[in-house]
N, C-alpha and C positions, 0 to 999 in steps of 0.2 A: 535591043536591050542587052547589056553586058551582064556577066555574072555579078559584078559589083553593084550594078543597078538593081538587079533582082534581089540581092541581099539587103540593099538599102530599103527596098519596098517592103520586104518581110519585116525588117526592123521597125519601120513606121507603123505597120498594121498588125503587129504580132498578136495583140489582144484579140482581134477579131479572127485571126488565123486559128488561134487556140480554140475559140468558141465555135468556129465554123467547121472544124474537122473532128471526126471521131477519133477515138484513142488509137485504132489501128493505123489510120491515115497519118495521124500526128507522129506515130512511131516511125512510119516510112519517111516522113520529112526529117526526123531526127537522124535516122540512119544515113540518108542522103547527105545531110549536112556534115556528119562525121567523115563520110567518104570524101566529100569535097575538101574538108580541112586536110585530111591525110595526103591527098593528091596535090594540094597547093603546097604543102611542106615539101613534097617530093619534086616540085617544080615540073609537073607533068601536064601540059596543056590539054593533051588528048584525053587523059583520064579525068581532068577537071570538067571538060565538056560532057563526058559521059555522066559524071555525078550531077551536073546541072540538069541534064535530061531526066535523070532519075528523080531529081527534086521536082522538076516540072510535072512529071506524071503523078507524083504524090499530091501536089497542090491542085491537080485537076478536080479533086473531090470538093473543092470550095464552091460555094454558090456562084452561078455565072455572073451575078452583078457585084461580086466582091472586087475591090480595086486590084487585087493580085490577079484574079481571073481575067479581068478586062485587059490588064497589061500583057499577060501571057498570050492572050488571043490576038494581040495586035501585030502588025507587020514588022514593028521594030524588033520583036523578039526573034522572028524567023531569020533576020539578017544579022544576028548577033555574032560578033567576032569572038574567037577563042582567046580569052584573056584570063590571066591569073588574078583572082580577087586578092585584096589585102587580107592578110591573116587575121588582123584585128577585127575586120568586118565580119569574117566568118565566125570568130569566137563570140562576138557580140550577139549574133543571131542564135548560135548554139545555146548561149546563156538563157535566152528566153523561150526557145523552142525545143530544148533538149528533152531527153527522156529521164525520169518519168514526166508526163505532161503536168504542168502546174494546175492546181485546182483554181478555177475561176474565182471562188470565194476568197482564196488566199491572195490572189492577184488584187482583188478589190480591197481587201484589208491592207495590203502593203501600200497600194496607191493612196488610200485615205490616210494612213499613218504619215506618209511623206507630206501630204498637203496640210495635215494638222500640225506638223512640226514647223511650218513657216511662221514668222512673227505675226501675231494677231492680237486683237483686242477682245477681252471677254465681254459678255453682255453688260456686266456692271461697269467696266471701264468705258464702253461705248456710251452707256447712259450718262455717266458722270461727265464725260467730255462734251456730250451733246448738250447737257444742261448748262455746263460752264459756258459753252458758246452762246447759248440763248441768253444767259445772264449778261454776258458782255455786250451782246447786241442790244438788250433792253436798257442797260445802263447808258450806253452810247445814245440810244434814242431819247432817254429822259434828259440827258445833258443837252442834246441838240434842241429838244423842245423848249427847255428852260432858257437857253441862250436866245433862241428865236423869239420867245415870249418877251424877254427883257428888251431885246432890240425893237420889237414891235411896239412895246409899251412906251419906250423912249421916243420913238418917232411919232406915235399918236399924241404923247404928252406935248410935244413941241407944236403940233397942229391944233390941239384941243383948245377950246375956249368955252367959258361959262358952263352952261348946262350940259354940254357934250362931255366936258371933263368929269362932271359929277356922275353922269350915266356910265361912263367907262370905268370910273372908280368902283361903282356898285358891281359892275360885271367882273372886275378884277377880284373883288372880295368873294364873290360867288365861286369864281374859278379856284381861288386859294382853298376854299372849303371842300373842293371835290376830292374824291378818292383817287390816288395815283394808279396808273395802269399797272397790272401785274406782269410777271414773266410770261404768262400765257399769251400776252399780246404779240409776242415775237413770232408765234406760230400761227399763221393765218388759217382761218377756217377753209377747209378744202385743199390745203397745201399738202405736199408729199410727206409721208411718214419719214422719220429720220433714217430708217433702214431701207427705204424704197430704192430699188435698183442696186442693192448691195448683195454680195455673197455672204451667206450665213451658213457656217458649217457646224454641225452638231457633233461634239466630242462626247463619247459616252461617260467620260470621267470628269471633264471640265466644263461641260455645257456648251452654249453657243459661242462660236468663235468668228470674228470678223477679220479676215486677212488684212494685215496692216497696210499693204501697198495701196489699198483703195482710198486712203485718206491723206490730206495734207499733213506734213510732219507736226506732231504734237497736238493734233486736233482730231475731232471726229467729223470733220468737214469732207465729204466725198469729193474726189476729183471728178469734174464733169465728164471727161473722156472715159473714165472707168465706168461711170453709170451708163453712158451711151453704149459702150461695148457689152456690158453685162446684160443690157436689154437685148442686144443682138444675139448673145449667147444663151438667152433664156435662163438666166441665173435663178430666177424665181422658181423654175421647174426643175432645173438640174444644176444646183450649186456646185456639186462636185465636178461636173464636166467643165463648168465655167472656170473654177479654180484651177483645174488641170491645164486649161489653155493658158491662163495667166502665169502659172508657176512652172510649166514645163518648157523644154527647149522647143524653139520654133525655127525651122530651117528657112522659112519664107523671110523672117525678120533677122535671122542670124544671131539669135540669142533668146533669152527668157523675156517674154513681154513685160512682166512686172518690173524687171530691172531696166527696161528701155523707156519707161515713163519719164518724160522730160529730156530724154536723149534723142529719140526719134520724134518726128512730127506726129501730133495726134492723128492726123489723117492716115499716116502709114499704118498705125496700129489698127485703126478702124477698118482699113481696106483688108488687112490680113484676117481680121475676125469675120468680115463679110465674105471673104473667099471661102473660109471654112464652112460658114452657114450655107452658102450656095452649093457647096460640094456635097452636103449631107442629103 
């Protein structure tokens, strides 16, 4: 593992590094990172290697099953060549692991603010669009049934004779007196709730928010692949974690998953989500 790879690992897992280390150990990590930056600027590979060793010692306080601990304990790290990391990579890690240690509650609030800033439907908008979709489906169903009834009546009329025509006439009159089906007929008993399999984020000021990427444009109709992946990510239990997967950068996919809907095959998105779930 090169110093660049180690820094990339810290950047990916920085939240659990912060929560997995005490203040003193985290301070040692920050000091080692500043030393690493200074020696990188000085173009001193020997001193960079020394700073990396210091960083490794500070990270040894992480739990043994932490991804960083597992990587540092592997054979690839022992054979690491002395290379200068990119300065931008060092700075990115210092930004998140620098001193003073960030408060986990502040980190959580910052992450949630970012997710709530994404385009979303309010509860009222979701309800209105859902009902509009049901109304459209119901009207289409009524139109289809009326046309089918007229066609069937014409065909029966051509075949009907005598008493059979009279009997069918009486049945038609009874049918015309029946009450039309209401909008509720479009929602079948036992069918899924309109928000089943969806991410619902609670904003303390604006109420429930449904991230917009989950729906077909202009509707509240969920994209099937989004629902399947949300189930994989257990969005019903951890909506914030599921939203972070969709709206954060993903190195496996090479972009933000929500922005790759319709760009990458659905199977590629599902595989990436499944890989994450299996790794947890």
